[in-house]
N, C-alpha and C positions, 0 to 999 in steps of 0.2 A: 473538248470545252473544259473550262475551269470552274469548279463549283466553290464558291466562297460562303455559302450559307451554313450557318451553324446548325448542327443536327441535334434534335431534342432526344433525350433519353429518359425513359421511365423505368425505374428499378422494378416496378410491379410487373413489367412485361417479361421478366426473365422466365424462361421455361426451364426449370431446374429438374433434371432427371435424377440427380444424386440427392437423396434425402438424408440429412444428418440427424440422427435420433439421439437425444441425450436427456438426462434427468432435468426436469424443470426446477428442482430445488437447488441445483448447482449454480454457483456464481459464474457469471460470464464477464470476462474482462477483455476489453477491446485492446487489440495489439496490432501494430502495423505489420503487414505481410512482407515476406521475403520475395523479392521480384524474380528470383531464379527458380521458383517453384520447389525448392527444397526446404520450404518454410517449416519451421517447427513451432507449433502452437503452444504458447506458454500460459499456464494457469497460475493461480495463486499458490498452489501447493506442489504441483508436479508437472513434468513435461510429458506430453502424450508421445509414446514411443512410435517409431516409424512403422512398426508392424501394425499398429492400430489404424494407420492411415492407408494401408494397402487395400485396394478394392478386392472384394471377394471373388469377382470373376473378371477375366480379361475381356476387353471390349475392342474388337478391331475397327469399330466405327467411332471410337472416341475422338472427338474433335479437340483441337488445340485452341484455347482462347487467345484473342488478339493480344491481351495484356500479358500473356505468358511469353511472348516473343521478346528476346533479350534487348533489342534496340527499339522497342515500341514505345517511344515517348515523344512528346511534342512540347516544346517550351514556348514561352511568349515570343512573338515576332521580334521584339526588341533585342532578344538574345540570339537572333538567327545566326549570327556569324560564328558563335562559339557554342551552339547548342549540342554539337557532337564532340566537344572536347572531353577527354576522359583523363582521370588521374591514374597514375601508376604507383604501385608500391615499390619498395626498394628492390624487389626481385624482377621488376619489369612487368608484373602482371597487372592488367588493366582493371580499374575499378569503375564500374558504370556510374555515370552521373545522372541516371534516370530519376525522375521524380517519384518513380515507384519504390525506390529504395530509400528507407528512412533510417538506415543505420549510419553510424559515424564511420569515417574512413578506417579508424583503428579497429572497429568491430569487423569491418569487411576484410581487412588484411588478416586479422586473426582467423577468420573463418576460412578464407581462401588458402592460407598457407598451411592449414592442417591437411594431412594426407587422408583422403576419403576413397573408399573403394565400393561402397554400396550404391545401388541404383538411386537411392534417395538422396545421396550426397554428391554424386559425381558432378551434377550440373552446377553445384555451388563452386566447384574447383575449376570448371571449364572457363577459360579466359575468352575475352572478346576480341575479335579482329579489329584493328584500328581503322578508323575512317580516314582514308587518305586519297580516294579516287575522285578527281575533279570531273566536271562535265566533259572536258576534252578526253580524259582517260576513258570514261565510259563509252563515248562515241568511238574511240579507237578500238576498244574491245568489240563493240558491235559491228563496226565496218570491217575490221580485220578478221573477225570470225565468220562473216557472211560472204564477203567477196573471196571466192576461191575458184573452184571448177566452173562456177556459173559463168564467169566472164571469159574464161579461157577455153572451155569445152562446150558448155551448153549453148552458147551463142551460135556457134557453127552448127551444132546438131539440130537446133530448132530451125535455123535458116534453111538448111539443106533438106531436111526430111518433112517438115511440117508447114512452115509459114512463108518461106521465101523472103522477098523484100519487106513483107509486112511483119517481120519478126519483132520490130519495135512495138507493134500493137500487142503481140503476145506478152512481151515483158511488161507493158503498161497494165494489162489486165491482171497478170500475176501479181504485180505490185499492189494493185487495188485489193486483191484477195488477201495478200499478206497484211495489209493495213487493218483488216477486220479483226484478225487475231492480235495484231500489234496494239490496237486500242485497248484490248483486254489486259495485255501485259503491262501497258503503260499505267493504267489505273491501279491494278493490283500491286505493282512494284512501288508506286508512290504511297499507297495506303498501307502496305505491309513491307516496309523496307528492311527485309531480313534475308540473309543468305539462304539459297536453296531454290529460288525461282518457282517453277510449277509445283515442286514438292511441297513447299510451305503453303502455297495457295490451296492445294488439295487438302492438306492437313487441317487448315482452319475451317474449310467449308464442308468437307466430306468425311474426314476421319483418318485414322492411322493407317489402315490397310490400303485404301485408295491412294493415300499419300506415298506409301512405300512402293506401290506399283508405279506410280508416277515418277518417283525417284529412280526406279529401275529403267524407265524410258530415257531419263536424262543421262544415265550411264552410257546408253547407246549413243546419245548425241555427243557427249563430251569425250568419253574414253575411247569407245570403239571407232567413232568417226575420225577422231584425231589419229588413231592408228592407221586408218584407211588413207588419210591424207599423207601421212608419213611414208606409207608404202607407195602411193602414187608419186610422191616426190622422188623417191628412189628410182622409179622407172623413168621419170622425166629427165633426171640427171644422166642416165645412160643414153637416152635418146639425144639429149643436147650434146654430149661428148662425141657421139658417133656421127650425128648428122650435121650439126653446126660447126663443131671444132675439128671434125674429121680425125678423131683419135683412133688409135689402133683397135679395131673391133675385137680382135682375138684377146688382147689384154683386158679390155673393158668387160667383156662378157665373162672372162675367166675369174675376175676378182669382184666385179660388181653385180653379176648375175650368175652365181655358181650353180644354180639349179636347186632341185629339191624344195622349191618354194621359199628359199632363204633370200632375204633382201638386205644386204649389208648396209646400203645407204639409208634404209629406213631405220636400222639399228643406230646408225650414227646420228641422225637428226633427232630421234627420240631421246637418246642419252644426252645429247647436247642441250636440248630444251629442259630436261629434268635438272641437269646440273646448273643451268642458268637460274631456274626457279629456286633451287636450294641456295644459290648465292645471295639472294635477298629480294625483297619486294620492290625496292626502288629501282634496282637494276633491271628486273624483268619488266617493270612498268615502262621504263625508259625505252627499252628495246621494242616493246609492243607499240608504243606511240610512234617511234621512228619508222619502223618497217611498215606499219599500217599506212602512214601517209606517203611512204615511198610507193606502196602498192597503188594508192589513189592517184599519185602522180603518173605512174606507169599507165593506168587505165585512161587517164586524161590524155596522155601522149598518144595512145592507140586510137582513141576516139577522134581527137583533133587531127591527127595525121591521116586517119581514114577519111574524114570529111574533106580535107584538102585534096585528097586523091579521088574524091567521089565522082563517079560517072553516072549521070542520070539514066543512061541506057540500061544500066544494071538494075534499076528500080522498076523497070517495065517488063511485064505488067506487075502492078503492086501486089495484087492478090492472084497468083497464078492459078488458072482453072485446074491444072493437073494436081495441085495440092488441095483442092476442094475448098478454096476460098475461106469463108468464115469458119467452116468446120476445121480446116487446117490451123487457123489462128487459135481456135479454142484448144485444140490438141497441143499446139505449141505453148499456150499459156499454162496448161497442165504440167508440162515438162519444165517450163521456166520457173514455176513456183518453187521447185526444189533448190533453185539458186538463192532463195531468200532465207533458207533455214540457217539459223545461227545467231540472229539478232537477239534472241531471248537469252543469250549468254550474259547480256547486261544485267538481267534480273538475278542471276546467280551470284553476282558480286555486290548485291544491294547492301549487304551488311558492312561494306567498306566504302560506300559512297558518301561523299560530303553533301549535306543538305539533300538527302535522298528524296524527300517528298516532291521537290521541284525538279531536281536534276535527272532522276531516273525516267520519268515520263518524257522529258525533253530528249534524253539520249535515245530512247526507243524510237520516238518519232523522227528525230533528225537522222538516225541511222537508216531507217526505211526510206526517207526522202533522198538521202545521198545515194544509197544503193540503187534505188529505182532510176534516178536520173542517170547514173553511170551506165546501168544496163541498157536503158533505152537509147542513149546516144551512141554507145558502143555498137549495139545491134544495127542501128542505121548506118554507121560508118562501115561496118564489115560488109553488109549487103550492097553498099554503094561502091566499095572498092572492087569487088569481085562478083561475078554472076553467081547466084545462089547454087546453081548446079555444079559449080567448080570449087565450092568452099570445102576446105578440109575439116572434117569433124574433130580430128585429134589436135591439129595446130592451125586453127582458123586464121588468126591475125598474122603470125609469121608467114604463112603461105600466101596470104592476101598481099602483104607488103612485097614479098618476093615476086608475085605475079605482076606487080607494077614496076618492078626493077629497082626498088628501094631496098637493097640488101642490108644496108646498115640498120635500117629500122626493123627489118625482119630478125636480124641477129640480136638487136637490143631487146626486142619484145620477148624472144625466146629465153634470153638470159634473165630478163626481169621476172619472168614467171618462175624460173628455178630459184631465184634469189628471194622472192617475196612469199612463195607458197608456204615455207616453214612457219610463218607467223601464225597460221591456222593451228599447227601442232602446238605451238607455244601457248596460244590462248586456251586450247583444250586442256593443256597441262595446268593452267591457272584455274579453270572452272571445276574440274573434277574434284580436287581436294576441297573446294568450297562446298560442293554437294555432299561429300563425305562428312564434312564438318557439321552441316545442318542435320544430317541423319544421326550422327553420333551425339549431338547435343540433346536429341530426343531419346537416346538410348537404343536406337535401332541398329547401330553399328558400335563396335568397341570404342571405348573412351579415348584411345590413343589418337583417333582421327580428329578429335576436336582440341587437341593440345596445341597451344600457340606459343611460339618462342617469344622471348622478350622483344625481339625485333619485329614481331607481328607476322611470322612466317609459320605455315602449317607444314613443318618439316617432315614429320612421320607420314602424314597423309600424302605429301608430295612424293616421297620415296616409294610408297606402295603403289600409288597411281602411275608414277613414271615407270616403275618396273613392269607392271601389267601392260601398259601401253607399248613399251619397248618390245616385250615378248610377242604381243599380238601383231605389231607392225612387222616384226622380223620374220615370223614363221607362218602366219595365217593368210592364205590367199582370200581375196574379197569378191571373187566372182559371184558368189551366192549370198553374200551378206549385205549388199547395197540396199535391196528392197527391205530386208529385215530391219536395218537401221532407220531407213526413211519412215517405215510404218510406225516404229516406236516413237520417233520425234513427232509425227502427226497426231498420234494418240495423246501425247503430252499437251499438244496445242489444244486439242478438243477438251481435255480435262480442265485446262486453264479457262477456256471460254465458259464452260459449265460452272466453274468455281465463281466467276464473276456474277453470273445470274443468281446463284445461291446467296451471294453476299449482298446483292442489290434488291432481290425479290424475296418474298417469304410465303410460306404456305398459308392458305386460309385458316381462319379460326377453327379449332376442334378437328382439324385434319392434318395431323403431324406427318411429315415426310411426303406430303402431296407434291410439292415442287420437285423434290428429289426423284420421285417416281416418274413424273412427267419428263424430266430431263433424261432419265435412263431410257424411257420409251422413245424420246426424240433422237437420241444417239443411235439406238438400235434401228429405228426406221430410216435414219439417214444412211447408215451402212447398207441396209437392204436395198434402198432406192439406188444407191450408187452401184452396187453389185449387179442388180438387174439391168440398169441402164448401160453398164459397160460390158458385161459378160452375158447378158440375156439374149434370147433369140431376136433376130433382126426383123422378124415378120410382124404382122399387125398385133398378134397376141402379146409378143414380148414388149412392144411399144406401149400397148394399153396397160400391161402389168406395171411397167416402169412409171407410167403416168399416175396410176393409182397409188403407188408407194410414195411418189413425190407429193401428191396432194395430201395424203395422210400425214406425211412429215410436216408439211406446211401448216396443216390444221392443228397439230400438236403444238407447234411453235406459237401460233396465234392464241391457242387456248392458254398457254403459259402466260402470255401477255395479258389476257383478259381475266383469268381466274386468280392469278397470284399477284397480290398488290405489292407496290414498292415498299421497301423497308423504311421505317422512320429513321433508322440509323444504319450505318454501314455494318453489315453482319447480320442484321435482322434478328429474329427469334431463333436462337440456336439451341441444340440439345445440351450444349455445355454452358454452364453459368459463366458469365463474364465475357462472352464472345462479342459483346457490344463495344462500340467505339464512340466515345464522345469527342467531337471535333472542337478545336479552337475556332471561335468565330472569325478570327483574323487569319486563319491558316487556309492557304489555297491548295486544292486538290484537283488533279486532272480527273475528269469524269467522262466516261464513255457515253456518247449520246445513243438514244434509241435502244436502250436495253429493255427487253432481251433480243430485239431484232438483230442487231449487229453480232452479238456473240453466237446466236443460233445460226445465222447465215455463215459465219466463219466456221462453225462446227460442221455444217453440212458440206462445205467445200473441202475441209480436211478429210472427211470420210470419203468423199468422192475421189480425192487424190489417193487415198489408201486403196480404193478399189481398182485403181489403175496399175497397182503393183502386182508382181507375180504372186500367185497363191502360195508358193513355197515360202516367200518372205513372211506372209501373214501367218502361215502355220508355224514357222520358227518363232515368231513373236508370241503366239499362244503358248508354245512350249516354254519359252523364256518366262512368261508370266507365271506359269505353273511352278517353275523352279523358284521364282522370287516369292511366291506365296508360301511355299514350303519353308523357305529360309525365314520368312516373317514369323510363322507360327513356331518354328523350332528355336529361333533366337530372339527376333525382334519383340514379339508379344510378351516374352518372359522378362525382357530387360528394359522395356520402354518405360519412360518416366510417367507417362499417362496411366499405364496399367499398374505401376508400382506405388505411385504417390496419389494419382488422381489430379486432374486439373482443377477440380472445383474446390473452392474454399468454403468452409462451413460458415453459417451465419448469414446475416443480411449484408449485401454489398452497398456501400455508401460512398459518396464522393467527398473529398476533402473540402473544407470551407474555402480553401485557397482558390477553388474553381470559380468562385464569385469574382475574383480579381483577374481571371483569365488564365490561371495556371491549371493545366489539366492533369490531375493526379488520378491514377487508376484506383479502382475500388479497394478499400482496406478490408481485411478479413477480421472478423471477431474471433477471439481466442476462446477455445472451448476447454473447460476444465476436465470433464470426464470423457470416457471413450464414446465414440460415435460409430455408427454403422452406415456404410454406403450400400444402398440397395438398388 
């Protein structure tokens, strides 16, 4: 649903944990704040040194205020068409036109063109990615990154092992489950249109360390899964050459599968996509759009061709008893859900979206609708073409067309899969540098990852990400990493759902962190419920224990709804001053209905899916989190802007008088003459 109601904000509600202590006799001069959080507070006589602004202790739970996000601004609707236009200096560096910035262009250019190296100054020199992605571009990224092995492999797997002709029901149920988390991504992406996806949502709602761990999960989704797809593509090329084109097997295996775990074709596709991304943003965007819609056309061809060859006898019985009827459909839905992973990539490029408040939620929803429709129709076509007991798990559609004697369609389908699958690798190469950019902007990664060329390209970040992806794809087998990657992605989904609850609900008065504690308990009980349900004993004791955990989980969810009131403003009462967001009364925002019910239900489903995975994958994820935490405390906490500068501005926060005319300016900071202490 779309919420057009203006939200009321009261500055007295700010819960300020950082107390700025200064001499009452000193003069206080009001000064407009620097939007990039490297603000220097000017007094009548002296400039407060950066060392005076450094917090005394590092705080891993430090939250990032909404107004601290680089692109967080909303202009009047009359300026909707050019609200995201930015000015460039002569060196091609973008100057934000946000109403939060009250400096002249000349002052901005002078500040940015200086060479800075300290954590307090890096963010001022970081440039902004240009907004150039249209709604069609965003949908292309979502659809192209989601449709992959799901349509080519999972359809056959679910049909043969779990659901039979009723596979279409499994995909429908999985699509419904994906929509639960999708609604959360849609609202958060529109409200917080900033590069980084789940990382940024966790930073705003939970704090720096949870955000860093969430970003680590996204590395698995973008970088590692992209490497896995590249390696899978290399294997499919070998299969296509030997089976479909009848190439000399001795030559193919000698050069394309030399052994020792080396995959030359994976090296080729990874290097090619990296070079393409380095070639320019426009070129890579054009290739993404073209190949995504070629893939959609291929899936439509497979679905329509299958429906034309449909034999109703293959659909009987619709729910085979040997596959356990509804139980088989549910198991099939669990497996099918993994075919929906990838749509959240739209949110990672939010910082480059045109009109993000409207286009990002639309792109997420349209992507899920398109993908679900294609999966359901394709599943019905596959099971209608060939009896489910004869469907090939590895090459479902080519084998099905061949079984009906339509060899040209079988060859076209096999070739189409080989041609279109690399688009997933390309999109992964697009998303990973954007994630690095978001982390580097906050000081959690080296500054080089947020350097933008005059053409708007993340060249250094792309080179590093492409090199790592190429190495992993070429030399690392993925037999034991699939569950590890899937678990990390689902954890990121659950964190995003919890982030929305924190932003839309708030703890009761005089009980700080009450909501956060309840959400932590809910996530823990969800995982325990899922583990007991999936891996617990099948006797009456095991079923009763699973039932008790599920009831306890539901009780906590309902308690959150009953005890934690809705926030008067998006962001609610935060531990960080300024985390509130005042809305323009004329601005439309996508709003997830039935919060916290939908986010909590989506979270429970995500943990249930994690419990389906092998325990080795879950163990590897825990080890991975341990390494990420060590890196955070060794590097991130020492270099982060929040812990070096502090997100809180001193003084009272007020709104510009322009707000009365509908222009939403972020709070201005008052400038403090003498030193202050953050406690």
